N, CA, C and O of each residue as an XYZ file, in Angstrom:
576
protein
N       0.848     -1.174      0.000
C       0.000      0.000      0.000
C       0.895      1.239      0.000
O       1.981      1.228      0.580
N       0.434      2.301     -0.651
C       1.178      3.557     -0.678
C       0.267      4.691     -0.215
O      -0.943      4.511     -0.073
N       0.857      5.851      0.018
C       0.061      7.004      0.467
C      -0.959      7.445     -0.579
O      -1.941      8.104     -0.237
N      -0.746      7.096     -1.836
C      -1.708      7.463     -2.884
C      -2.961      6.585     -2.828
O      -3.925      6.840     -3.549
N      -2.956      5.562     -1.984
C      -4.106      4.672     -1.821
C      -4.836      4.910     -0.503
O      -5.754      4.168     -0.154
N      -4.422      5.957      0.234
C      -5.002      6.259      1.539
C      -5.517      7.686      1.534
O      -4.867      8.593      1.014
N      -6.702      7.877      2.123
C      -7.315      9.206      2.120
C      -7.810      9.594      3.505
O      -8.019      8.755      4.382
N      -7.984     10.882      3.662
C      -8.600     11.470      4.838
C      -9.851     12.194      4.355
O      -9.844     12.802      3.285
N     -10.911     12.130      5.131
C     -12.158     12.791      4.752
C     -12.481     13.848      5.805
O     -12.503     13.567      7.004
N     -12.727     15.046      5.340
C     -13.046     16.151      6.242
C     -14.290     15.815      7.061
O     -15.315     15.406      6.516
N     -14.185     15.995      8.376
C     -15.312     15.726      9.260
C     -15.380     14.295      9.757
O     -16.203     13.979     10.616
N     -14.533     13.426      9.235
C     -14.496     12.027      9.666
C     -13.139     11.750     10.291
O     -12.116     12.123      9.716
N     -13.103     11.126     11.417
C     -11.848     10.784     12.055
C     -11.212      9.576     11.391
O     -11.913      8.743     10.815
N      -9.916      9.474     11.464
C      -9.223      8.312     10.947
C      -8.813      8.429      9.496
O      -8.926      9.487      8.876
N      -8.334      7.311      8.971
C      -7.890      7.236      7.586
C      -8.670      6.145      6.870
O      -9.234      5.248      7.497
N      -8.693      6.239      5.533
C      -9.496      5.331      4.735
C      -8.715      4.828      3.536
O      -7.999      5.590      2.885
N      -8.855      3.546      3.250
C      -8.241      2.955      2.069
C      -9.156      3.243      0.886
O     -10.370      3.052      0.966
N      -8.566      3.703     -0.210
C      -9.350      4.001     -1.417
C      -9.543      2.696     -2.179
O      -8.570      2.053     -2.576
N     -10.799      2.305     -2.382
C     -11.076      1.062     -3.105
C     -11.176      1.309     -4.601
O     -10.363      0.797     -5.371
N     -12.163      2.089     -5.017
C     -12.334      2.365     -6.446
C     -13.414      3.419     -6.627
O     -14.198      3.687     -5.717
N     -13.444      4.012     -7.815
C     -14.518      4.965     -8.089
C     -15.849      4.230     -8.231
O     -15.907      3.123     -8.767
N     -16.888      4.848     -7.755
C     -18.229      4.285     -7.899
C     -19.068      5.218     -8.751
O     -18.568      6.222     -9.259
N     -20.345      4.890     -8.910
C     -21.237      5.721     -9.737
C     -21.460      7.103     -9.137
O     -21.583      8.094     -9.857
N     -21.509      7.153     -7.819
C     -21.813      8.437     -7.186
C     -20.654      8.986     -6.360
O     -20.846      9.929     -5.592
N     -19.460      8.421     -6.500
C     -18.311      8.909     -5.751
C     -17.228      7.852     -5.645
O     -17.171      6.927     -6.455
N     -16.377      7.989     -4.654
C     -15.270      7.059     -4.439
C     -15.622      6.140     -3.274
O     -16.114      6.597     -2.242
N     -15.367      4.839     -3.445
C     -15.631      3.870     -2.391
C     -14.396      3.784     -1.489
O     -13.279      3.546     -1.949
N     -14.638      3.986     -0.188
C     -13.567      3.950      0.805
C     -13.843      2.871      1.841
O     -14.991      2.492      2.074
N     -12.752      2.374      2.470
C     -12.867      1.425      3.568
C     -12.081      1.980      4.745
O     -10.931      2.388      4.586
N     -12.688      1.999      5.915
C     -11.993      2.528      7.094
C     -10.814      1.635      7.439
O     -10.865      0.419      7.255
N      -9.752      2.249      7.941
C      -8.536      1.514      8.287
C      -8.527      1.119      9.764
O      -7.460      0.958     10.356
N      -9.705      0.965     10.357
C      -9.799      0.501     11.734
C     -10.307     -0.936     11.734
O     -10.422     -1.552     10.675
N     -10.605     -1.464     12.887
C     -11.030     -2.858     13.008
C     -12.375     -3.115     12.329
O     -12.633     -4.235     11.889
N     -13.233     -2.103     12.237
C     -14.561     -2.282     11.651
C     -14.506     -2.539     10.145
O     -15.348     -3.261      9.610
N     -13.532     -1.960      9.467
C     -13.388     -2.100      8.005
C     -14.683     -1.738      7.266
O     -15.041     -2.370      6.272
N     -15.367     -0.721      7.763
C     -16.623     -0.281      7.148
C     -16.350      0.380      5.801
O     -15.387      1.134      5.655
N     -17.203      0.093      4.822
C     -17.074      0.692      3.494
C     -18.192      1.704      3.307
O     -19.313      1.505      3.776
N     -17.873      2.791      2.617
C     -18.869      3.793      2.295
C     -18.409      4.618      1.110
O     -17.244      4.569      0.717
N     -19.329      5.372      0.549
C     -19.056      6.158     -0.653
C     -18.927      7.629     -0.275
O     -19.765      8.177      0.441
N     -17.858      8.260     -0.772
C     -17.658      9.689     -0.569
C     -18.109     10.380     -1.851
O     -17.548     10.165     -2.925
N     -19.122     11.202     -1.714
C     -19.656     11.912     -2.875
C     -18.934     13.222     -3.133
O     -17.980     13.574     -2.440
N     -19.407     13.931     -4.138
C     -18.794     15.192     -4.538
C     -18.949     16.313     -3.532
O     -18.241     17.316     -3.618
N     -19.862     16.167     -2.577
C     -20.073     17.229     -1.598
C     -19.131     17.125     -0.400
O     -19.030     18.063      0.391
N     -18.439     15.987     -0.262
C     -17.507     15.813      0.850
C     -16.081     16.057      0.383
O     -15.730     15.748     -0.756
N     -15.270     16.606      1.259
C     -13.884     16.915      0.922
C     -12.976     15.759      1.330
O     -12.868     15.415      2.507
N     -12.327     15.168      0.326
C     -11.433     14.045      0.546
C     -10.030     14.449      0.114
O      -9.854     15.066     -0.937
N      -9.024     14.102      0.926
C      -7.630     14.400      0.589
C      -6.843     13.100      0.548
O      -6.866     12.322      1.501
N      -6.152     12.871     -0.552
C      -5.268     11.714     -0.673
C      -3.962     12.081      0.027
O      -3.424     13.164     -0.199
N      -3.448     11.192      0.873
C      -2.279     11.517      1.691
C      -1.041     11.855      0.871
O      -0.205     12.637      1.324
N      -0.905     11.291     -0.310
C       0.275     11.583     -1.135
C       0.266     13.018     -1.657
O       1.292     13.508     -2.128
N      -0.869     13.690     -1.581
C      -0.987     15.067     -2.064
C      -0.891     16.100     -0.948
O      -0.993     17.298     -1.213
N      -0.699     15.663      0.292
C      -0.636     16.563      1.445
C       0.823     16.905      1.744
O       1.705     16.051      1.655
N       1.062     18.163      2.098
C       2.402     18.632      2.476
C       2.326     19.392      3.789
O       1.257     19.834      4.210
N       3.475     19.534      4.424
C       3.588     20.301      5.669
C       4.373     21.573      5.354
O       5.416     21.516      4.702
N       3.875     22.714      5.814
C       4.550     23.989      5.583
C       5.884     24.045      6.313
O       5.998     23.627      7.465
N       6.899     24.574      5.614
C       8.219     24.762      6.215
C       8.711     26.176      5.932
O       8.105     26.919      5.160
N       9.815     26.529      6.568
C      10.418     27.842      6.331
C      11.572     27.735      5.329
O      12.352     28.676      5.183
N      11.682     26.617      4.652
C      12.734     26.413      3.653
C      12.389     27.126      2.357
O      11.293     27.668      2.211
N      13.321     27.124      1.423
C      13.108     27.758      0.124
C      11.922     27.122     -0.616
O      11.162     27.822     -1.285
N      11.763     25.793     -0.497
C      10.666     25.099     -1.160
C       9.309     25.470     -0.553
O       8.308     25.521     -1.268
N       9.269     25.723      0.724
C       8.043     26.148      1.394
C       7.206     25.013      1.959
O       6.382     25.247      2.844
N       7.394     23.786      1.474
C       6.650     22.640      1.994
C       7.515     21.382      1.912
O       8.532     21.347      1.220
N       7.084     20.362      2.630
C       7.705     19.043      2.559
C       6.562     18.029      2.479
O       5.593     18.137      3.231
N       6.659     17.043      1.576
C       5.576     16.058      1.442
C       5.318     15.298      2.748
O       6.243     15.009      3.507
N       4.052     14.983      2.987
C       3.655     14.257      4.189
C       4.404     12.932      4.312
O       4.790     12.546      5.415
N       4.613     12.237      3.208
C       5.332     10.962      3.234
C       6.723     11.111      3.820
O       7.167     10.268      4.600
N       7.415     12.183      3.447
C       8.755     12.435      3.978
C       8.702     12.706      5.481
O       9.560     12.242      6.232
N       7.696     13.455      5.914
C       7.537     13.769      7.340
C       7.280     12.485      8.130
O       7.873     12.275      9.187
N       6.399     11.632      7.617
C       6.092     10.373      8.296
C       7.325      9.471      8.382
O       7.546      8.813      9.399
N       8.120      9.441      7.324
C       9.340      8.622      7.344
C      10.367      9.204      8.323
O      11.099      8.450      8.964
N      10.430     10.535      8.445
C      11.320     11.162      9.440
C      10.901     10.754     10.846
O      11.743     10.440     11.688
N       9.594     10.761     11.093
C       9.069     10.367     12.397
C       9.432      8.916     12.691
O       9.859      8.589     13.799
N       9.262      8.058     11.709
C       9.552      6.642     11.879
C      11.039      6.415     12.154
O      11.402      5.604     13.006
N      11.890      7.131     11.434
C      13.331      6.977     11.616
C      13.768      7.440     13.001
O      14.645      6.827     13.611
N      13.168      8.513     13.502
C      13.579      9.063     14.797
C      12.948      8.325     15.978
O      13.618      8.059     16.976
N      11.652      7.994     15.862
C      10.920      7.474     17.020
C      10.566      5.998     16.941
O      10.318      5.383     17.978
N      10.532      5.411     15.768
C      10.124      4.006     15.648
C       8.645      3.835     15.923
O       7.826      4.597     15.409
N       8.293      2.849     16.724
C       6.875      2.553     16.950
C       6.244      3.401     18.046
O       5.019      3.519     18.090
N       7.037      3.994     18.928
C       6.494      4.787     20.035
C       6.964      6.234     19.934
O       8.152      6.525     20.070
N       6.006      7.144     19.691
C       6.346      8.558     19.528
C       6.695      9.244     20.841
O       7.452     10.214     20.852
N       6.156      8.755     21.931
C       6.437      9.363     23.223
C       5.617     10.614     23.495
O       5.937     11.393     24.393
N       4.560     10.802     22.716
C       3.668     11.943     22.920
C       2.255     11.533     22.527
O       2.061     10.692     21.649
N       1.287     12.127     23.177
C      -0.113     11.864     22.875
C      -0.663     12.992     22.017
O      -0.176     14.121     22.077
N      -1.659     12.689     21.234
C      -2.298     13.736     20.435
C      -3.077     14.703     21.336
O      -3.546     15.742     20.872
N      -3.211     14.365     22.607
C      -3.916     15.227     23.560
C      -2.970     16.179     24.301
O      -3.407     16.908     25.192
N      -1.695     16.183     23.950
C      -0.713     17.054     24.613
C      -1.036     18.522     24.343
O      -1.771     18.840     23.408
N      -0.483     19.412     25.165
C      -0.759     20.838     24.960
C       0.066     21.370     23.776
O       0.982     20.708     23.287
N      -0.280     22.559     23.340
C       0.311     23.151     22.139
C       1.828     23.272     22.226
O       2.521     22.979     21.253
N       2.350     23.693     23.357
C       3.809     23.851     23.509
C       4.525     22.510     23.336
O       5.563     22.441     22.678
N       3.979     21.455     23.919
C       4.587     20.131     23.787
C       4.522     19.639     22.333
O       5.476     19.045     21.831
N       3.393     19.890     21.668
C       3.235     19.467     20.277
C       4.256     20.162     19.382
O       4.863     19.524     18.522
N       4.448     21.457     19.580
C       5.421     22.210     18.777
C       6.854     21.730     19.060
O       7.666     21.632     18.141
N       7.162     21.432     20.325
C       8.479     20.919     20.682
C       8.707     19.561     20.009
O       9.801     19.280     19.519
N       7.669     18.728     19.988
C       7.746     17.425     19.324
C       8.053     17.597     17.837
O       8.931     16.915     17.308
N       7.343     18.499     17.157
C       7.570     18.728     15.721
C       8.992     19.217     15.472
O       9.656     18.756     14.543
N       9.454     20.136     16.287
C      10.809     20.690     16.130
C      11.889     19.624     16.329
O      12.988     19.748     15.789
N      11.584     18.585     17.096
C      12.575     17.552     17.370
C      12.975     16.759     16.122
O      14.091     16.243     16.060
N      12.096     16.653     15.140
C      12.446     15.919     13.919
C      12.298     16.762     12.656
O      12.794     16.374     11.598
N      11.625     17.909     12.747
C      11.461     18.801     11.597
C      11.618     20.248     12.079
O      10.632     20.978     12.178
N      12.856     20.663     12.378
C      13.073     21.991     12.974
C      12.640     23.149     12.077
O      12.390     24.248     12.573
N      12.547     22.925     10.780
C      12.178     24.007      9.864
C      10.675     24.079      9.567
O      10.282     24.758      8.619
N       9.817     23.396     10.351
C       8.383     23.520     10.093
C       7.929     24.943     10.420
O       8.465     25.579     11.327
N       6.948     25.432      9.680
C       6.469     26.803      9.824
C       5.477     26.881     10.988
O       4.338     26.428     10.878
N       5.924     27.459     12.095
C       5.102     27.516     13.308
C       3.860     28.386     13.154
O       2.895     28.215     13.899
N       3.867     29.310     12.208
C       2.703     30.183     12.002
C       1.609     29.504     11.184
O       0.427     29.798     11.365
N       1.996     28.596     10.286
C       0.999     27.982      9.397
C       0.682     26.528      9.730
O      -0.278     25.970      9.198
N       1.479     25.902     10.608
C       1.178     24.543     11.065
C       0.564     24.674     12.453
O       1.242     25.036     13.414
N      -0.720     24.377     12.543
C      -1.462     24.541     13.789
C      -1.334     23.303     14.675
O      -0.958     22.227     14.209
N      -1.653     23.472     15.956
C      -1.622     22.346     16.901
C      -2.548     21.236     16.425
O      -2.226     20.058     16.581
N      -3.689     21.588     15.850
C      -4.630     20.572     15.349
C      -4.009     19.753     14.220
O      -4.307     18.567     14.081
N      -3.147     20.375     13.411
C      -2.453     19.650     12.342
C      -1.475     18.632     12.932
O      -1.364     17.512     12.435
N      -0.773     19.025     13.985
C       0.200     18.134     14.625
C      -0.533     16.973     15.297
O      -0.069     15.834     15.247
N      -1.680     17.261     15.926
C      -2.483     16.205     16.542
C      -2.915     15.185     15.490
O      -2.836     13.977     15.712
N      -3.373     15.687     14.345
C      -3.798     14.819     13.255
C      -2.625     13.980     12.751
O      -2.789     12.794     12.465
N      -1.458     14.582     12.641
C      -0.256     13.881     12.199
C       0.076     12.724     13.150
O       0.419     11.630     12.702
N      -0.025     12.966     14.449
C       0.252     11.932     15.452
C      -0.757     10.792     15.338
O      -0.378      9.622     15.386
N      -2.028     11.121     15.188
C      -3.064     10.089     15.046
C      -2.846      9.278     13.769
O      -2.917      8.049     13.791
N      -2.582      9.967     12.657
C      -2.356      9.269     11.391
C      -1.153      8.351     11.469
O      -1.184      7.242     10.935
N      -0.093      8.797     12.126
C       1.110      7.981     12.269
C       0.763      6.671     12.982
O       1.196      5.597     12.565
N      -0.012      6.769     14.048
C      -0.415      5.570     14.789
C      -1.213      4.599     13.932
O      -0.987      3.390     13.981
N      -2.140      5.124     13.152
C      -2.944      4.277     12.265
C      -2.056      3.617     11.216
O      -2.151      2.412     10.981
N      -1.200      4.403     10.592
C      -0.332      3.868      9.545
C       0.656      2.851     10.104
O       0.950      1.854      9.445
N       1.168      3.084     11.298
C       2.120      2.151     11.916
C       1.472      0.784     12.114
O       2.128     -0.246     11.958
N       0.182      0.777     12.458
C      -0.526     -0.481     12.699
C      -1.096     -1.111     11.429
O      -1.050     -2.331     11.272
N      -1.624     -0.303     10.536
C      -2.357     -0.828      9.384
C      -1.564     -0.860      8.075
O      -1.851     -1.687      7.209
N      -0.584      0.015      7.916
C       0.187      0.082      6.661
C       1.622      0.498      6.955
O       2.058      1.551      6.489
N       2.373     -0.305      7.719
C       3.731      0.088      8.107
C       4.676      0.271      6.927
O       5.693      0.952      7.054
N       4.359     -0.322      5.794
C       5.235     -0.198      4.624
C       5.347      1.236      4.120
O       6.350      1.573      3.490
N       4.364      2.090      4.369
C       4.455      3.484      3.910
C       5.433      4.302      4.751
O       5.816      5.404      4.359
N       5.835      3.771      5.897
C       6.767      4.480      6.774
C       8.212      4.076      6.542
O       9.123      4.666      7.122
N       8.428      3.077      5.700
C       9.778      2.610      5.409
C      10.481      3.561      4.456
O       9.822      4.224      3.654
N      11.812      3.644      4.526
C      12.556      4.522      3.610
C      12.271      4.169      2.153
O      12.122      2.999      1.800
N      12.197      5.199      1.317
C      11.899      5.018     -0.104
C      13.197      4.763     -0.857
O      14.188      5.465     -0.654
N      13.188      3.757     -1.726
C      14.348      3.479     -2.556
C      14.263      4.319     -3.830
O      13.204      4.869     -4.134
N      15.348      4.425     -4.568
C      15.387      5.210     -5.794
C      14.392      4.657     -6.807
O      13.748      5.440     -7.506
N      14.245      3.355     -6.912
C      13.306      2.735     -7.846
C      11.872      3.127     -7.519
O      11.094      3.439     -8.421
N      11.510      3.113     -6.219
C      10.171      3.499     -5.811
C       9.912      4.962     -6.086
O       8.807      5.318     -6.498
N      10.886      5.817     -5.874
C      10.744      7.249     -6.143
C      10.465      7.483     -7.623
O       9.589      8.277     -7.966
N      11.192      6.809     -8.500
C      10.983      6.954     -9.939
C       9.606      6.444    -10.345
O       8.963      7.047    -11.203
N       9.137      5.346     -9.750
C       7.825      4.798    -10.060
C       6.719      5.747     -9.631
O       5.739      5.918    -10.356
N       6.860      6.374     -8.454
C       5.851      7.326     -7.971
C       5.831      8.579     -8.838
O       4.765      9.150     -9.070
N       6.990      9.012     -9.317
C       7.067     10.198    -10.174
C       6.345      9.935    -11.493
O       5.652     10.819    -11.995
N       6.491      8.742    -12.064
C       5.835      8.402    -13.317
C       4.326      8.291    -13.149
O       3.576      8.624    -14.066
N       3.869      7.822    -11.974
C       2.436      7.671    -11.718
C       1.822      9.023    -11.567
O       0.616      9.132    -11.345
């Protein structure tokens, strides 16, 4: 599984595996134990994880979510040592520990909380997306 096969839906907690397009929208399956399937129509906002970036203060201005997740995995492994319920100061300190150039003005505490929750889901349900990317995989993703 890759980040291009996983989505987040506005207003719904958790992450969803993208199954296929349907007549009235995209069919998704929840990545929790329930494995519930449902259709996301045109009125709901869905974001594919491979298209999400985190704001930085670098020249590029952003870093892909996949790179951020792999940085987290490389530094912390399976246990992040922080809860998504931590206060704002702790969340910002956590982000700075592995991504010191994140933009503190445009990355909100709610974004960091979501990142922590998503990391936990991905670690349990799709650990392969957190593994380092090889040159062959990078070229394949660029062509797709």
